[in-house]
C-alpha positions in Angstrom: -12.1 69.2 52.7 -12.5 66.5 50.0 -13.6 63.0 51.0 -11.2 60.1 50.2 -13.6 59.1 47.4 -13.5 62.6 45.9 -9.7 62.7 46.2 -9.4 59.4 44.3 -11.7 60.8 41.7 -9.5 63.9 41.3 -6.3 61.8 41.2 -7.7 59.3 38.6 -9.3 61.8 36.3 -7.0 60.8 33.5 -9.1 59.4 30.6 -9.2 55.7 31.5 -10.0 53.0 29.0 -13.7 52.4 29.4 -13.2 48.6 29.8 -11.1 49.2 32.9 -13.3 51.8 34.7 -15.5 49.3 36.5 -12.5 47.5 38.0 -10.9 50.8 39.1 -14.1 52.0 40.7 -14.5 48.6 42.5 -10.9 48.8 43.8 -11.5 52.4 45.1 -14.8 51.4 46.8 -13.1 48.4 48.4 -10.1 50.3 49.8 -12.3 53.0 51.5 -14.6 50.4 53.0 -14.0 50.3 56.8 -14.9 46.6 56.8 -11.8 45.9 54.6 -8.1 46.2 55.1 -7.8 49.5 53.1 -5.4 48.0 50.5 -5.6 49.3 47.0 -3.9 47.5 44.0 -5.1 47.7 40.5 -3.7 48.0 37.0 -5.5 49.8 34.3 -5.1 51.6 30.9 -5.2 55.3 30.4 -5.4 57.4 27.2 -3.3 60.6 27.4 -5.4 63.7 27.2 -2.8 65.6 25.1 -1.2 62.9 23.0 -3.9 60.2 22.8 -1.3 57.5 23.7 -2.6 54.3 25.5 -0.5 53.6 28.6 -0.7 50.8 31.2 -0.6 52.1 34.8 0.0 49.8 37.9 -1.2 51.4 41.2 -1.1 50.4 44.8 -1.6 52.0 48.2 -3.4 51.8 51.5 -6.1 53.8 53.2 -6.0 54.9 56.9 -9.2 55.0 59.0 -10.3 56.8 62.1 -13.5 56.0 63.9 -14.6 53.9 61.1 -14.1 56.6 58.5 -11.4 56.8 55.7 -9.2 59.8 56.5 -6.0 59.4 54.5 -4.4 57.4 51.6 -0.9 56.9 50.5 0.0 55.1 47.3 2.0 55.1 44.1 1.4 54.8 40.4 3.9 53.3 37.9 3.9 53.4 34.1 4.4 49.7 33.1 3.5 50.3 29.4 6.9 49.1 28.0 6.8 46.0 30.1 3.3 45.1 28.9 4.3 45.8 25.3 7.3 43.5 25.7 5.1 40.7 27.2 2.6 41.1 24.3 5.4 40.8 21.8 6.7 37.6 23.5 3.2 36.1 23.5 2.7 37.0 19.8 6.1 35.5 19.0 5.3 32.3 20.9 1.9 32.0 19.2 3.5 32.3 15.7 6.1 29.7 16.6 3.6 27.2 17.8 1.3 27.8 14.8 4.2 27.0 12.5 5.5 24.1 14.6 2.2 22.3 15.1 1.5 22.3 11.3 4.9 21.4 10.1 5.5 17.8 8.8 9.0 18.1 10.4 9.6 17.5 14.1 10.7 20.6 16.0 12.2 20.0 19.5 13.8 22.0 22.3 16.0 20.6 25.1 17.4 22.1 28.4 21.0 21.0 28.1 21.8 21.7 31.8 19.5 18.8 32.9 19.0 17.0 29.6 15.2 17.6 29.8 13.2 17.6 26.6 10.9 20.6 27.1 9.1 20.8 23.8 8.3 18.6 20.7 5.9 19.4 17.9 2.9 17.4 16.7 4.9 15.6 14.0 6.5 13.6 16.8 3.4 11.3 16.9 3.6 10.5 13.2 7.3 9.8 13.2 7.6 7.9 16.5 4.2 6.2 16.5 3.4 7.2 20.1 1.7 10.3 21.6 3.7 13.2 23.0 2.4 12.2 26.5 4.2 8.8 26.2 7.4 10.4 24.8 10.8 10.2 26.6 11.2 13.2 29.0 15.0 13.2 28.9 17.8 12.9 26.3 19.1 9.9 28.2 15.9 7.9 27.8 15.4 9.2 24.3 18.9 7.9 23.3 17.8 4.4 24.2 15.5 4.5 21.1 18.3 5.6 18.8 19.6 2.7 16.7 22.6 1.2 18.6 24.9 1.7 15.5 24.1 5.4 15.5 24.2 6.4 19.2 27.9 7.4 19.3 27.5 9.7 16.3 24.3 11.3 17.7 25.9 11.8 21.1 28.9 13.6 19.4 26.6 15.8 17.4 24.7 16.9 20.4 27.9 17.6 22.3 28.9 19.9 19.4 25.6 21.7 19.6 26.0 22.2 23.4 29.4 23.7 22.6 27.9 26.3 20.2 28.0 24.6 16.8 25.2 24.1 14.3 25.2 20.5 13.1 23.3 18.3 10.6 23.4 14.5 11.0 21.4 11.5 9.9 20.5 8.6 12.2 17.9 5.8 12.8 15.4 5.4 15.5 13.6 2.2 16.6 10.0 3.1 17.2 8.9 1.9 20.7 5.4 1.0 19.7 6.0 -1.3 16.8 9.8 -1.7 16.5 9.8 0.0 13.1 13.1 1.7 12.0 12.9 5.2 10.6 15.7 7.3 9.1 15.9 11.0 10.3 17.9 14.0 9.2 18.4 16.4 12.1 19.6 20.0 12.0 20.4 21.0 15.5 21.5 24.5 16.9 22.2 26.3 20.1 19.6 28.8 21.5 21.3 31.7 23.3 20.1 34.3 25.9 20.7 38.0 25.6 24.2 37.6 27.0 25.2 35.0 24.4 25.1 32.1 26.8 23.6 28.8 25.6 20.3 28.3 27.5 18.6 25.7 25.2 19.4 23.6 22.2 16.8 23.0 19.5 16.5 21.0 16.3 14.4 20.2 13.2 14.1 16.5 12.4 13.0 15.5 8.9 11.7 12.0 8.4 13.6 10.4 5.4 11.8 7.1 5.6 9.9 6.0 2.5 6.3 6.0 3.6 4.0 3.0 3.4 0.5 4.1 2.3 -1.0 0.9 3.8 -2.1 2.9 6.8 -5.7 3.2 8.1 -6.9 5.7 10.6 -10.1 4.6 12.4 -12.3 7.3 13.9 -14.9 5.9 16.2 -16.7 7.2 19.4 -17.1 3.5 20.5 -13.8 2.1 21.9 -14.9 -1.5 21.7 -16.1 -1.2 18.1 -12.9 0.7 17.2 -10.9 -2.2 18.4 -13.1 -4.7 16.5 -12.6 -2.6 13.3 -8.9 -2.5 13.9 -8.7 -6.3 14.0 -10.6 -6.5 10.7 -8.3 -4.0 9.1 -5.1 -5.6 10.3 -6.3 -8.9 8.8 -6.0 -7.2 5.4 -2.3 -6.4 6.2 -2.8 -2.7 7.0 -1.4 -0.7 9.9 -4.0 0.9 12.1 -4.3 3.9 14.4 -7.4 4.7 16.4 -8.9 8.1 17.2 -11.8 8.5 19.6 -13.2 11.7 18.0 -13.2 13.8 14.8 -11.5 16.6 16.7 -8.6 14.5 17.9 -8.1 13.2 14.3 -8.4 16.6 12.5 -6.0 18.3 15.0 -3.1 16.3 13.6 -4.4 15.2 10.2 -2.0 17.6 8.3 1.0 15.7 9.6 -0.2 12.1 9.4 1.4 9.6 7.1 -0.4 8.8 3.8 -3.2 6.4 4.1 -7.0 6.5 4.4 -9.6 7.1 7.0 -12.4 4.8 8.2 -15.1 6.9 9.8 -17.7 5.2 12.1 -20.9 7.1 11.7 -23.0 5.0 14.1 -22.7 7.0 17.3 -21.6 10.5 16.2 -23.0 11.0 12.6 -22.7 14.7 12.3 -19.2 14.8 13.8 -18.1 11.9 11.6 -19.3 13.6 8.4 -17.3 16.6 9.4 -14.1 14.6 8.6 -14.4 14.2 4.8 -15.7 17.8 4.6 -12.7 19.1 6.5 -10.2 16.9 4.7 -11.6 18.2 1.4 -11.7 21.9 2.5 -8.1 21.8 3.8 -6.8 19.7 0.8 -5.5 16.9 3.0 -5.0 13.8 0.8 -6.5 11.2 3.2 -9.5 9.5 1.4 -12.4 8.7 3.8 -14.6 5.6 3.9 -17.9 5.9 5.8 -19.2 3.0 7.9 -22.9 3.0 9.0 -25.6 0.9 10.6 -27.1 -2.0 8.6 -30.5 -0.4 8.5 -29.2 3.0 7.3 -31.2 4.6 4.5 -30.1 5.3 0.9 -30.3 9.0 1.8 -27.6 8.4 4.5 -25.3 7.0 1.8 -25.9 10.0 -0.5 -25.2 12.4 2.4 -21.9 10.7 3.2 -20.8 10.7 -0.4 -21.7 14.4 -0.8 -19.7 15.1 2.3 -16.6 13.7 0.5 -16.5 10.0 1.4 -15.1 7.9 -1.4 -17.0 4.8 -0.3 -19.9 3.9 2.0 -20.1 0.5 3.8 -22.8 -1.0 6.1 -21.7 -2.8 9.3 -23.5 -5.9 8.2 -22.4 -9.6 8.5 -18.8 -9.7 9.5 -17.6 -11.9 6.7 -19.2 -9.6 4.1 -17.9 -6.5 5.8 -14.4 -7.9 5.8 -14.7 -8.7 2.1 -16.1 -5.2 1.2 -13.6 -3.5 3.5 -10.7 -5.2 1.9 -12.0 -4.2 -1.6 -12.5 -0.6 -0.5 -9.1 -0.3 1.0 -7.5 -1.8 -2.1 -9.0 1.1 -4.1 -8.2 3.7 -1.4 -5.0 5.5 -2.5 -3.8 8.9 -1.3 -3.8 11.4 -4.1 -0.4 12.5 -5.4 1.0 15.0 -8.0 0.8 18.7 -8.3 -2.2 20.4 -6.6 -4.9 21.8 -8.8 -6.2 25.3 -8.5 -9.2 24.1 -6.5 -6.9 22.2 -4.1 -4.7 25.3 -3.7 -7.7 27.4 -2.9 -8.9 24.7 -0.4 -5.5 24.8 1.3 -5.8 28.6 1.6 -9.2 28.2 3.2 -7.8 25.5 5.5 -5.3 28.0 6.8 -8.0 30.5 7.9 -8.7 30.7 11.6 -12.0 29.2 12.9 -13.4 32.7 13.3 -12.3 33.8 9.8 -14.0 30.7 8.4 -17.2 31.5 10.2 -17.2 35.0 8.8 -16.5 33.6 5.3 -19.5 31.3 5.6 -21.6 34.3 6.7 -20.5 36.3 3.7 -21.3 33.4 1.3 -24.8 33.2 2.9 -25.2 36.9 1.9 -25.0 38.3 5.4 -24.0 41.9 6.2 -21.4 42.8 8.8 -24.3 43.5 11.2 -26.1 40.2 10.6 -22.9 38.1 10.8 -21.9 40.0 14.0 -25.3 39.2 15.6 -25.0 35.5 14.6 -21.5 35.2 16.0 -21.9 37.4 19.1 -19.2 39.9 18.1 -19.2 43.5 17.0 -19.7 44.6 13.3 -16.3 46.2 13.5 -14.7 42.9 14.4 -16.5 41.2 11.5 -15.1 43.9 9.2 -11.6 43.2 10.4 -12.0 39.4 9.9 -13.6 40.1 6.5 -10.5 42.1 5.4 -8.2 39.3 6.6 -10.2 36.7 4.7 -10.1 38.6 1.5 -6.4 39.3 1.9 -5.5 35.7 2.6 -7.6 34.4 -0.3 -6.5 37.1 -2.7 -10.1 38.3 -3.4 -10.6 41.8 -4.7 -14.4 41.8 -4.2 -17.2 39.9 -2.5 -18.1 38.4 -5.9 -14.6 37.1 -6.4 -14.6 35.8 -2.8 -17.8 33.8 -3.5 -16.2 32.3 -6.6 -13.1 31.3 -4.7 -15.2 29.7 -1.9 -17.4 27.8 -4.4 -14.2 26.5 -6.1 -13.1 25.1 -2.7 -16.4 23.3 -2.3 -18.1 25.8 0.1 -21.7 26.8 -0.8 -24.5 28.9 0.7 -26.5 27.1 3.4 -30.2 26.7 3.1 -30.7 29.1 6.0 -28.5 31.7 4.3 -30.4 31.3 1.0 -33.6 32.2 2.8 -32.4 35.4 4.4 -30.3 36.7 1.4 -31.7 40.0 0.1 -32.0 40.5 -3.7 -29.4 42.7 -5.3 
């Protein structure tokens, strides 16, 4: 007579995905352990022996014990492959939507009309409204208080039409809660229906029609007190100011910020600060950067900042002198306009690569093989090969030589470490 363990082995002899085998074995060992409750519940993937098809199987059951020994088991196995495929498709669709929404200069929003709750707004909200998404109105009722009084009736009618199933386009003004500024918006709103045709959500795309004022300065500083001090100096030159506490926080929403320039404080987080002009250049974001450094900084520091892409370099010296030099630098600091050059277009393409794809691109520029890049990034050579194909496809490169030329045109170059390990061809 087979033991419970052997019986499980016979029942589960379908070719399981190797990544799931340890979990299945652990679940089997646990359910036949007299010290446990005998319950068995695990989901795993199997590869059909005859058709090679990958399937998701959900199993559950319970073991019976006599005198401290497993004697019987009853359970069931259900094929949940279609359900898992549907869930993966939904996740992929949501990821694509968020990727589009978070990088759009227009504001995308979604509302639950049953309770009037605003359940989603994209990153452009912060630029248009002048406050963070965390501070934003949570309901339509509160949101309506910030619509210009002369436009509220028309906006309310438009939203009622959307709730009734119509697609509407309307223009209106909002009064920004932070500074009282008035902005003109054009909104295209539409109903979102479920599988039965019932309206479960309403959504919209709001375009900011306001003529932008380029007298905007973004301060990036890891020192809150110094950031506030800099903000006072900048406001004295009649510029508007917005403060970011880290390079990451700034770069996350840089693509949707209003035209202006960036004041980067290098005194506490130098490497992080220098990443700002580099990233702005690599992603073709037209926000000129001014670097600010310690009074005793060396000439080499200035050269490094300018090579990184800063258009000016100032020392945090005597306040009167700093105010004078800052005003002069800001007066010369204008966002670039006009049609993008070929180099800018390439930079924008590289800016749209994922972080992993950019890491692989840098590895290729350094002359690394798939194996060398895989070891450096802690991934498999096969994964590197897939990312490499994606990079070449996105950048329109037909060969590694052409890929290198494209990268150089965008301002990327081999690192010193890469130059040392490159093999001669």
